[in-house]
Each structure stands twice: as structure tokens, then as C-alpha cells.
PDB file of N, CA, C and O in Angstrom:
ATOM      1  N   ASP A   1      51.211-121.913 -48.926  1.00  0.00           N
ATOM      2  CA  ASP A   1      50.350-120.826 -49.512  1.00  0.00           C
ATOM      3  C   ASP A   1      50.053-119.779 -48.063  1.00  0.00           C
ATOM      4  O   ASP A   1      49.634-120.182 -46.978  1.00  0.00           O
ATOM      5  N   GLU A   2      50.346-118.593 -48.366  1.00  0.00           N
ATOM      6  CA  GLU A   2      50.067-117.689 -47.242  1.00  0.00           C
ATOM      7  C   GLU A   2      48.655-117.526 -46.685  1.00  0.00           C
ATOM      8  O   GLU A   2      48.547-117.176 -45.510  1.00  0.00           O
ATOM      9  N   ALA A   3      47.685-117.722 -47.335  1.00  0.00           N
ATOM     10  CA  ALA A   3      46.258-117.761 -46.803  1.00  0.00           C
ATOM     11  C   ALA A   3      46.034-118.904 -45.924  1.00  0.00           C
ATOM     12  O   ALA A   3      45.280-118.863 -44.951  1.00  0.00           O
ATOM     13  N   VAL A   4      46.743-119.979 -46.307  1.00  0.00           N
ATOM     14  CA  VAL A   4      46.542-121.270 -45.307  1.00  0.00           C
ATOM     15  C   VAL A   4      47.173-121.000 -44.046  1.00  0.00           C
ATOM     16  O   VAL A   4      46.656-121.258 -42.959  1.00  0.00           O
ATOM     17  N   ALA A   5      48.639-120.320 -44.260  1.00  0.00           N
ATOM     18  CA  ALA A   5      49.246-120.357 -42.954  1.00  0.00           C
ATOM     19  C   ALA A   5      48.776-119.298 -42.206  1.00  0.00           C
ATOM     20  O   ALA A   5      49.068-119.442 -41.019  1.00  0.00           O
ATOM     21  N   ARG A   6      48.032-118.081 -42.494  1.00  0.00           N
ATOM     22  CA  ARG A   6      47.399-116.984 -41.907  1.00  0.00           C
ATOM     23  C   ARG A   6      45.914-117.712 -41.194  1.00  0.00           C
ATOM     24  O   ARG A   6      45.513-117.425 -40.066  1.00  0.00           O
ATOM     25  N   ALA A   7      45.431-118.410 -41.855  1.00  0.00           N
ATOM     26  CA  ALA A   7      44.208-119.177 -41.221  1.00  0.00           C
ATOM     27  C   ALA A   7      44.602-120.155 -40.097  1.00  0.00           C
ATOM     28  O   ALA A   7      43.849-120.271 -39.130  1.00  0.00           O
ATOM     29  N   LEU A   8      45.797-120.897 -40.178  1.00  0.00           N
ATOM     30  CA  LEU A   8      46.155-121.634 -39.053  1.00  0.00           C
ATOM     31  C   LEU A   8      46.569-120.687 -38.232  1.00  0.00           C
ATOM     32  O   LEU A   8      45.924-120.701 -37.183  1.00  0.00           O
ATOM     33  N   HIS A   9      47.432-119.821 -38.283  1.00  0.00           N
ATOM     34  CA  HIS A   9      47.838-118.950 -37.322  1.00  0.00           C
ATOM     35  C   HIS A   9      46.483-118.372 -36.585  1.00  0.00           C
ATOM     36  O   HIS A   9      46.518-118.294 -35.357  1.00  0.00           O
ATOM     37  N   THR A  10      45.650-118.088 -37.070  1.00  0.00           N
ATOM     38  CA  THR A  10      44.563-117.580 -36.466  1.00  0.00           C
ATOM     39  C   THR A  10      43.810-118.426 -35.511  1.00  0.00           C
ATOM     40  O   THR A  10      43.178-118.002 -34.544  1.00  0.00           O
ATOM     41  N   ARG A  11      43.943-119.712 -35.888  1.00  0.00           N
ATOM     42  CA  ARG A  11      43.241-120.773 -35.130  1.00  0.00           C
ATOM     43  C   ARG A  11      44.248-121.113 -34.092  1.00  0.00           C
ATOM     44  O   ARG A  11      43.761-121.802 -33.196  1.00  0.00           O
ATOM     45  N   LEU A  12      45.423-120.852 -33.957  1.00  0.00           N
ATOM     46  CA  LEU A  12      46.470-121.280 -33.135  1.00  0.00           C
ATOM     47  C   LEU A  12      46.713-120.150 -32.045  1.00  0.00           C
ATOM     48  O   LEU A  12      47.214-120.405 -30.950  1.00  0.00           O
ATOM     49  N   LEU A  13      46.318-118.883 -32.436  1.00  0.00           N
ATOM     50  CA  LEU A  13      46.549-117.782 -31.751  1.00  0.00           C
ATOM     51  C   LEU A  13      45.937-117.975 -30.296  1.00  0.00           C
ATOM     52  O   LEU A  13      46.722-117.649 -29.406  1.00  0.00           O
ATOM     53  N   PRO A  14      44.893-118.363 -29.937  1.00  0.00           N
ATOM     54  CA  PRO A  14      44.287-118.449 -28.436  1.00  0.00           C
ATOM     55  C   PRO A  14      45.363-119.281 -27.573  1.00  0.00           C
ATOM     56  O   PRO A  14      45.649-118.957 -26.420  1.00  0.00           O
ATOM     57  N   LEU A  15      45.991-120.500 -28.305  1.00  0.00           N
ATOM     58  CA  LEU A  15      46.766-121.087 -27.293  1.00  0.00           C
ATOM     59  C   LEU A  15      48.125-120.592 -27.221  1.00  0.00           C
ATOM     60  O   LEU A  15      48.810-120.917 -26.251  1.00  0.00           O
ATOM     61  N   ILE A  16      48.689-119.711 -28.293  1.00  0.00           N
ATOM     62  CA  ILE A  16      49.968-119.161 -28.178  1.00  0.00           C
ATOM     63  C   ILE A  16      49.645-118.175 -27.064  1.00  0.00           C
ATOM     64  O   ILE A  16      50.432-118.127 -26.119  1.00  0.00           O
ATOM     65  N   ASN A  17      48.778-117.534 -27.068  1.00  0.00           N
ATOM     66  CA  ASN A  17      48.536-116.393 -26.032  1.00  0.00           C
ATOM     67  C   ASN A  17      48.572-116.869 -24.709  1.00  0.00           C
ATOM     68  O   ASN A  17      48.920-116.105 -23.809  1.00  0.00           O
ATOM     69  N   LEU A  18      48.261-118.025 -24.478  1.00  0.00           N
ATOM     70  CA  LEU A  18      48.076-118.548 -22.956  1.00  0.00           C
ATOM     71  C   LEU A  18      49.564-119.262 -22.550  1.00  0.00           C
ATOM     72  O   LEU A  18      49.733-119.804 -21.458  1.00  0.00           O
ATOM     73  N   GLU A  19      50.645-119.180 -23.621  1.00  0.00           N
ATOM     74  CA  GLU A  19      51.848-120.063 -23.558  1.00  0.00           C
ATOM     75  C   GLU A  19      52.466-119.325 -22.434  1.00  0.00           C
ATOM     76  O   GLU A  19      52.539-118.097 -22.477  1.00  0.00           O
ATOM     77  N   THR A  20      52.975-120.098 -21.296  1.00  0.00           N
ATOM     78  CA  THR A  20      53.773-119.719 -20.025  1.00  0.00           C
ATOM     79  C   THR A  20      54.273-121.023 -19.940  1.00  0.00           C
ATOM     80  O   THR A  20      53.927-122.010 -20.590  1.00  0.00           O
ATOM     81  N   TYR A  21      55.325-120.894 -18.863  1.00  0.00           N
ATOM     82  CA  TYR A  21      56.057-122.235 -18.374  1.00  0.00           C
ATOM     83  C   TYR A  21      54.877-122.997 -17.654  1.00  0.00           C
ATOM     84  O   TYR A  21      55.024-124.212 -17.792  1.00  0.00           O
ATOM     85  N   PRO A  22      53.843-122.688 -16.988  1.00  0.00           N
ATOM     86  CA  PRO A  22      52.980-123.633 -16.353  1.00  0.00           C
ATOM     87  C   PRO A  22      52.109-124.299 -17.567  1.00  0.00           C
ATOM     88  O   PRO A  22      51.809-125.492 -17.629  1.00  0.00           O
ATOM     89  N   PHE A  23      51.741-123.233 -18.576  1.00  0.00           N
ATOM     90  CA  PHE A  23      50.958-124.048 -19.438  1.00  0.00           C
ATOM     91  C   PHE A  23      51.874-124.962 -20.405  1.00  0.00           C
ATOM     92  O   PHE A  23      51.237-125.824 -21.011  1.00  0.00           O
ATOM     93  N   MET A  24      53.167-124.919 -20.631  1.00  0.00           N
ATOM     94  CA  MET A  24      53.913-125.816 -21.193  1.00  0.00           C
ATOM     95  C   MET A  24      53.843-127.083 -20.340  1.00  0.00           C
ATOM     96  O   MET A  24      53.635-128.101 -21.002  1.00  0.00           O
ATOM     97  N   ARG A  25      53.980-127.262 -18.929  1.00  0.00           N
ATOM     98  CA  ARG A  25      54.183-128.084 -18.189  1.00  0.00           C
ATOM     99  C   ARG A  25      52.695-128.825 -18.236  1.00  0.00           C
ATOM    100  O   ARG A  25      52.666-130.051 -18.341  1.00  0.00           O
ATOM    101  N   TYR A  26      51.691-128.206 -18.172  1.00  0.00           N
ATOM    102  CA  TYR A  26      50.440-128.682 -18.223  1.00  0.00           C
ATOM    103  C   TYR A  26      50.284-129.502 -19.779  1.00  0.00           C
ATOM    104  O   TYR A  26      49.690-130.579 -19.835  1.00  0.00           O
ATOM    105  N   MET A  27      50.767-128.987 -20.770  1.00  0.00           N
ATOM    106  CA  MET A  27      50.338-129.633 -21.911  1.00  0.00           C
ATOM    107  C   MET A  27      51.391-130.991 -22.130  1.00  0.00           C
ATOM    108  O   MET A  27      51.044-132.052 -22.649  1.00  0.00           O
ATOM    109  N   LEU A  28      52.639-130.704 -21.645  1.00  0.00           N
ATOM    110  CA  LEU A  28      53.475-132.097 -21.390  1.00  0.00           C
ATOM    111  C   LEU A  28      52.689-133.070 -20.518  1.00  0.00           C
ATOM    112  O   LEU A  28      52.657-134.235 -20.914  1.00  0.00           O
ATOM    113  N   LYS A  29      51.986-132.734 -19.277  1.00  0.00           N
ATOM    114  CA  LYS A  29      51.360-133.805 -18.772  1.00  0.00           C
ATOM    115  C   LYS A  29      50.171-134.319 -19.542  1.00  0.00           C
ATOM    116  O   LYS A  29      49.877-135.515 -19.529  1.00  0.00           O
ATOM    117  N   ARG A  30      49.411-133.315 -20.287  1.00  0.00           N
ATOM    118  CA  ARG A  30      48.581-134.039 -21.111  1.00  0.00           C
ATOM    119  C   ARG A  30      48.906-134.905 -21.905  1.00  0.00           C
ATOM    120  O   ARG A  30      48.116-135.817 -22.148  1.00  0.00           O
ATOM    121  N   ARG A  31      50.085-134.850 -22.480  1.00  0.00           N
ATOM    122  CA  ARG A  31      50.710-135.656 -23.701  1.00  0.00           C
ATOM    123  C   ARG A  31      51.388-136.581 -23.084  1.00  0.00           C
ATOM    124  O   ARG A  31      52.144-137.218 -23.817  1.00  0.00           O
ATOM    125  N   GLY A  32      51.369-136.926 -21.763  1.00  0.00           N
ATOM    126  CA  GLY A  32      52.008-138.063 -21.053  1.00  0.00           C
ATOM    127  C   GLY A  32      53.543-137.848 -20.737  1.00  0.00           C
ATOM    128  O   GLY A  32      54.094-138.795 -20.176  1.00  0.00           O
ATOM    129  N   VAL A  33      54.226-136.851 -20.990  1.00  0.00           N
ATOM    130  CA  VAL A  33      55.534-136.702 -20.912  1.00  0.00           C
ATOM    131  C   VAL A  33      55.761-136.593 -19.240  1.00  0.00           C
ATOM    132  O   VAL A  33      56.567-137.365 -18.722  1.00  0.00           O
ATOM    133  N   PHE A  34      55.147-135.772 -18.544  1.00  0.00           N
ATOM    134  CA  PHE A  34      55.196-135.524 -17.052  1.00  0.00           C
ATOM    135  C   PHE A  34      53.992-136.459 -16.426  1.00  0.00           C
ATOM    136  O   PHE A  34      53.031-136.955 -17.014  1.00  0.00           O
ATOM    137  N   THR A  35      54.273-136.515 -15.378  1.00  0.00           N
ATOM    138  CA  THR A  35      53.051-137.432 -14.387  1.00  0.00           C
ATOM    139  C   THR A  35      52.678-136.463 -13.391  1.00  0.00           C
ATOM    140  O   THR A  35      51.718-136.814 -12.705  1.00  0.00           O
ATOM    141  N   THR A  36      53.193-135.302 -13.116  1.00  0.00           N
ATOM    142  CA  THR A  36      52.567-134.528 -12.170  1.00  0.00           C
ATOM    143  C   THR A  36      52.925-132.962 -12.676  1.00  0.00           C
ATOM    144  O   THR A  36      53.850-132.796 -13.472  1.00  0.00           O
ATOM    145  N   LEU A  37      52.163-131.858 -12.186  1.00  0.00           N
ATOM    146  CA  LEU A  37      52.233-130.686 -12.340  1.00  0.00           C
ATOM    147  C   LEU A  37      53.152-130.047 -11.269  1.00  0.00           C
ATOM    148  O   LEU A  37      53.408-128.852 -11.412  1.00  0.00           O
ATOM    149  N   VAL A  38      53.694-130.737 -10.175  1.00  0.00           N
ATOM    150  CA  VAL A  38      54.439-130.116  -9.311  1.00  0.00           C
ATOM    151  C   VAL A  38      55.609-129.480  -9.873  1.00  0.00           C
ATOM    152  O   VAL A  38      56.210-129.960 -10.835  1.00  0.00           O
ATOM    153  N   GLU A  39      55.965-128.347  -9.258  1.00  0.00           N
ATOM    154  CA  GLU A  39      57.034-127.492  -9.745  1.00  0.00           C
ATOM    155  C   GLU A  39      58.003-127.255  -8.518  1.00  0.00           C
ATOM    156  O   GLU A  39      57.535-127.076  -7.394  1.00  0.00           O
ATOM    157  N   ARG A  40      59.396-127.257  -8.764  1.00  0.00           N
ATOM    158  CA  ARG A  40      60.361-126.910  -7.760  1.00  0.00           C
ATOM    159  C   ARG A  40      59.819-125.475  -7.214  1.00  0.00           C
ATOM    160  O   ARG A  40      59.403-125.234  -6.080  1.00  0.00           O
ATOM    161  N   SER A  41      59.914-124.733  -8.137  1.00  0.00           N
ATOM    162  CA  SER A  41      59.395-123.085  -7.964  1.00  0.00           C
ATOM    163  C   SER A  41      57.942-122.879  -8.318  1.00  0.00           C
ATOM    164  O   SER A  41      57.592-123.182  -9.458  1.00  0.00           O
ATOM    165  N   PRO A  42      56.949-122.336  -7.358  1.00  0.00           N
ATOM    166  CA  PRO A  42      55.736-122.214  -7.681  1.00  0.00           C
ATOM    167  C   PRO A  42      55.446-121.116  -8.675  1.00  0.00           C
ATOM    168  O   PRO A  42      55.983-120.014  -8.563  1.00  0.00           O
ATOM    169  N   ALA A  43      54.592-121.409  -9.660  1.00  0.00           N
ATOM    170  CA  ALA A  43      54.335-120.490 -10.809  1.00  0.00           C
ATOM    171  C   ALA A  43      53.988-119.076 -10.462  1.00  0.00           C
ATOM    172  O   ALA A  43      54.240-118.124 -11.201  1.00  0.00           O
ATOM    173  N   GLY A  44      53.205-118.962  -8.924  1.00  0.00           N
ATOM    174  CA  GLY A  44      52.781-117.747  -8.573  1.00  0.00           C
ATOM    175  C   GLY A  44      51.777-117.161  -9.418  1.00  0.00           C
ATOM    176  O   GLY A  44      50.925-117.997  -9.715  1.00  0.00           O
ATOM    177  N   PRO A  45      51.573-116.034  -9.907  1.00  0.00           N
ATOM    178  CA  PRO A  45      50.353-115.501 -10.559  1.00  0.00           C
ATOM    179  C   PRO A  45      50.378-116.156 -12.151  1.00  0.00           C
ATOM    180  O   PRO A  45      49.356-116.104 -12.835  1.00  0.00           O
ATOM    181  N   LEU A  46      51.392-116.654 -12.568  1.00  0.00           N
ATOM    182  CA  LEU A  46      51.129-117.462 -14.067  1.00  0.00           C
ATOM    183  C   LEU A  46      50.633-118.942 -13.863  1.00  0.00           C
ATOM    184  O   LEU A  46      50.478-119.714 -14.808  1.00  0.00           O
ATOM    185  N   ALA A  47      50.374-119.305 -12.417  1.00  0.00           N
ATOM    186  CA  ALA A  47      49.761-120.700 -12.251  1.00  0.00           C
ATOM    187  C   ALA A  47      48.550-120.697 -12.998  1.00  0.00           C
ATOM    188  O   ALA A  47      47.916-119.645 -13.072  1.00  0.00           O
ATOM    189  N   LEU A  48      48.074-121.893 -13.653  1.00  0.00           N
ATOM    190  CA  LEU A  48      46.933-121.930 -14.426  1.00  0.00           C
ATOM    191  C   LEU A  48      46.040-122.596 -13.183  1.00  0.00           C
ATOM    192  O   LEU A  48      46.343-123.383 -12.285  1.00  0.00           O
ATOM    193  N   ASP A  49      44.560-121.786 -13.616  1.00  0.00           N
ATOM    194  CA  ASP A  49      43.434-122.018 -12.728  1.00  0.00           C
ATOM    195  C   ASP A  49      42.513-123.024 -13.446  1.00  0.00           C
ATOM    196  O   ASP A  49      42.861-123.360 -14.578  1.00  0.00           O
ATOM    197  N   ALA A  50      41.298-123.587 -12.896  1.00  0.00           N
ATOM    198  CA  ALA A  50      40.369-124.358 -13.649  1.00  0.00           C
ATOM    199  C   ALA A  50      39.799-123.402 -14.971  1.00  0.00           C
ATOM    200  O   ALA A  50      39.422-123.985 -15.987  1.00  0.00           O
ATOM    201  N   ALA A  51      39.769-122.231 -14.907  1.00  0.00           N
ATOM    202  CA  ALA A  51      39.209-121.691 -16.228  1.00  0.00           C
ATOM    203  C   ALA A  51      40.240-121.727 -17.257  1.00  0.00           C
ATOM    204  O   ALA A  51      39.860-122.054 -18.382  1.00  0.00           O
ATOM    205  N   ASP A  52      41.691-121.407 -17.058  1.00  0.00           N
ATOM    206  CA  ASP A  52      42.774-121.628 -18.085  1.00  0.00           C
ATOM    207  C   ASP A  52      42.519-123.019 -18.606  1.00  0.00           C
ATOM    208  O   ASP A  52      42.331-123.195 -19.810  1.00  0.00           O
ATOM    209  N   LYS A  53      42.504-124.085 -17.677  1.00  0.00           N
ATOM    210  CA  LYS A  53      42.547-125.353 -18.216  1.00  0.00           C
ATOM    211  C   LYS A  53      41.462-125.748 -19.100  1.00  0.00           C
ATOM    212  O   LYS A  53      41.600-126.491 -20.072  1.00  0.00           O
ATOM    213  N   ARG A  54      40.267-125.160 -18.675  1.00  0.00           N
ATOM    214  CA  ARG A  54      39.053-125.457 -19.551  1.00  0.00           C
ATOM    215  C   ARG A  54      39.210-124.732 -20.805  1.00  0.00           C
ATOM    216  O   ARG A  54      38.861-125.287 -21.847  1.00  0.00           O
ATOM    217  N   GLU A  55      39.731-123.467 -20.825  1.00  0.00           N
ATOM    218  CA  GLU A  55      39.832-122.840 -21.978  1.00  0.00           C
ATOM    219  C   GLU A  55      41.074-123.565 -22.945  1.00  0.00           C
ATOM    220  O   GLU A  55      41.037-123.463 -24.171  1.00  0.00           O
ATOM    221  N   ILE A  56      41.874-124.105 -22.425  1.00  0.00           N
ATOM    222  CA  ILE A  56      43.029-124.939 -23.377  1.00  0.00           C
ATOM    223  C   ILE A  56      42.035-126.194 -23.757  1.00  0.00           C
ATOM    224  O   ILE A  56      42.050-126.289 -24.985  1.00  0.00           O
ATOM    225  N   SER A  57      41.339-127.004 -23.289  1.00  0.00           N
ATOM    226  CA  SER A  57      40.645-128.045 -23.704  1.00  0.00           C
ATOM    227  C   SER A  57      39.721-127.565 -24.791  1.00  0.00           C
ATOM    228  O   SER A  57      39.548-128.363 -25.712  1.00  0.00           O
ATOM    229  N   VAL A  58      39.095-126.405 -24.854  1.00  0.00           N
ATOM    230  CA  VAL A  58      38.388-125.606 -25.681  1.00  0.00           C
ATOM    231  C   VAL A  58      38.851-125.508 -27.036  1.00  0.00           C
ATOM    232  O   VAL A  58      38.331-125.805 -28.112  1.00  0.00           O
ATOM    233  N   GLN A  59      40.071-124.968 -26.680  1.00  0.00           N
ATOM    234  CA  GLN A  59      41.068-124.582 -27.802  1.00  0.00           C
ATOM    235  C   GLN A  59      41.888-125.888 -28.646  1.00  0.00           C
ATOM    236  O   GLN A  59      41.962-125.882 -29.874  1.00  0.00           O
ATOM    237  N   LEU A  60      42.362-126.766 -27.973  1.00  0.00           N
ATOM    238  CA  LEU A  60      42.541-128.004 -28.184  1.00  0.00           C
ATOM    239  C   LEU A  60      41.570-128.669 -29.083  1.00  0.00           C
ATOM    240  O   LEU A  60      41.803-129.077 -30.221  1.00  0.00           O
ATOM    241  N   GLU A  61      40.535-128.725 -28.481  1.00  0.00           N
ATOM    242  CA  GLU A  61      39.156-129.411 -29.317  1.00  0.00           C
ATOM    243  C   GLU A  61      39.018-128.776 -30.645  1.00  0.00           C
ATOM    244  O   GLU A  61      39.050-129.547 -31.605  1.00  0.00           O
ATOM    245  N   ALA A  62      38.885-127.634 -30.855  1.00  0.00           N
ATOM    246  CA  ALA A  62      38.892-126.701 -31.859  1.00  0.00           C
ATOM    247  C   ALA A  62      39.939-126.904 -32.995  1.00  0.00           C
ATOM    248  O   ALA A  62      39.798-126.527 -34.158  1.00  0.00           O
ATOM    249  N   LEU A  63      41.007-127.558 -32.475  1.00  0.00           N
ATOM    250  CA  LEU A  63      42.267-127.794 -33.323  1.00  0.00           C
ATOM    251  C   LEU A  63      42.515-129.297 -33.579  1.00  0.00           C
ATOM    252  O   LEU A  63      43.622-129.707 -33.930  1.00  0.00           O
ATOM    253  N   ALA A  64      41.536-130.039 -33.407  1.00  0.00           N
ATOM    254  CA  ALA A  64      41.577-131.438 -33.311  1.00  0.00           C
ATOM    255  C   ALA A  64      42.230-132.018 -34.867  1.00  0.00           C
ATOM    256  O   ALA A  64      43.081-132.878 -35.096  1.00  0.00           O
ATOM    257  N   ASP A  65      41.422-131.136 -35.787  1.00  0.00           N
ATOM    258  CA  ASP A  65      41.715-131.676 -37.136  1.00  0.00           C
ATOM    259  C   ASP A  65      43.267-131.250 -37.861  1.00  0.00           C
ATOM    260  O   ASP A  65      43.682-131.574 -38.973  1.00  0.00           O
ATOM    261  N   VAL A  66      43.905-130.455 -36.857  1.00  0.00           N
ATOM    262  CA  VAL A  66      45.339-130.253 -37.346  1.00  0.00           C
ATOM    263  C   VAL A  66      46.588-130.646 -36.659  1.00  0.00           C
ATOM    264  O   VAL A  66      47.746-130.499 -37.052  1.00  0.00           O
ATOM    265  N   ILE A  67      46.017-131.330 -35.232  1.00  0.00           N
ATOM    266  CA  ILE A  67      47.154-131.886 -34.614  1.00  0.00           C
ATOM    267  C   ILE A  67      47.133-133.203 -34.800  1.00  0.00           C
ATOM    268  O   ILE A  67      46.053-133.783 -34.680  1.00  0.00           O
ATOM    269  N   GLU A  68      48.116-133.812 -35.072  1.00  0.00           N
ATOM    270  CA  GLU A  68      48.556-135.137 -35.520  1.00  0.00           C
ATOM    271  C   GLU A  68      48.307-136.119 -34.415  1.00  0.00           C
ATOM    272  O   GLU A  68      47.705-137.142 -34.742  1.00  0.00           O
ATOM    273  N   HIS A  69      48.631-135.995 -33.289  1.00  0.00           N
ATOM    274  CA  HIS A  69      48.517-136.870 -32.100  1.00  0.00           C
ATOM    275  C   HIS A  69      47.577-136.467 -31.260  1.00  0.00           C
ATOM    276  O   HIS A  69      47.912-135.927 -30.205  1.00  0.00           O
ATOM    277  N   PHE A  70      46.085-136.682 -31.619  1.00  0.00           N
ATOM    278  CA  PHE A  70      44.907-135.972 -31.085  1.00  0.00           C
ATOM    279  C   PHE A  70      44.178-137.447 -30.543  1.00  0.00           C
ATOM    280  O   PHE A  70      44.171-138.404 -31.317  1.00  0.00           O
ATOM    281  N   PRO A  71      43.598-137.565 -29.236  1.00  0.00           N
ATOM    282  CA  PRO A  71      43.156-136.498 -28.358  1.00  0.00           C
ATOM    283  C   PRO A  71      44.711-136.432 -27.237  1.00  0.00           C
ATOM    284  O   PRO A  71      45.514-137.363 -27.176  1.00  0.00           O
ATOM    285  N   PHE A  72      44.813-135.396 -26.608  1.00  0.00           N
ATOM    286  CA  PHE A  72      45.428-135.239 -25.509  1.00  0.00           C
ATOM    287  C   PHE A  72      44.808-135.906 -24.449  1.00  0.00           C
ATOM    288  O   PHE A  72      43.594-135.840 -24.258  1.00  0.00           O
ATOM    289  N   GLY A  73      45.852-136.768 -23.502  1.00  0.00           N
ATOM    290  CA  GLY A  73      45.483-137.212 -22.348  1.00  0.00           C
ATOM    291  C   GLY A  73      44.428-136.534 -21.600  1.00  0.00           C
ATOM    292  O   GLY A  73      44.026-135.411 -21.903  1.00  0.00           O
ATOM    293  N   PRO A  74      43.997-137.195 -20.657  1.00  0.00           N
ATOM    294  CA  PRO A  74      43.244-136.369 -19.327  1.00  0.00           C
ATOM    295  C   PRO A  74      44.084-135.329 -18.542  1.00  0.00           C
ATOM    296  O   PRO A  74      45.282-135.299 -18.825  1.00  0.00           O
ATOM    297  N   GLU A  75      43.646-134.504 -17.633  1.00  0.00           N
ATOM    298  CA  GLU A  75      44.146-133.497 -16.948  1.00  0.00           C
ATOM    299  C   GLU A  75      44.872-134.462 -16.019  1.00  0.00           C
ATOM    300  O   GLU A  75      45.564-134.029 -15.097  1.00  0.00           O
TER     301      GLU A  75
END
């Protein structure tokens, strides 16, 4: 149903807007795939700061009802 899809997209959009290479590494670490956020090439201006990580946690919590494998692990 289009209305349901649009509503879900609206809820996911804040996380989609944050999506960068460092974001994906951070999410994979939170899911337990990676053990570290160390990169071969530094992320530079795309690096996540404490405010970014806090916002990601807030957005994930807001989506807890639609994420199958919740909660994500610790930072």
C-alpha cells in the first residue's frame, strides 16, 4: 500500500540522510559485524562525531518497531 510505504519512508529518511561510508561502518559495528571503527583512510569531514552517533541512536530507537533485529549493540 502506497500510504504505508510513504509513512515508512518518512520514518527512515533521517537515517538515509546520514548515510555515508563512516555511517555504514558505524552501523556494522553496532550490529556486531565489525569490532572497530578504524579505517585505512581517515573519513575526514565525513567522520561521525558524538552528536551524529547520538542522533543515530535516537533514530534507531524511533524505528524499533520496524527493525527486525533490535536492539543494536553498544557503540
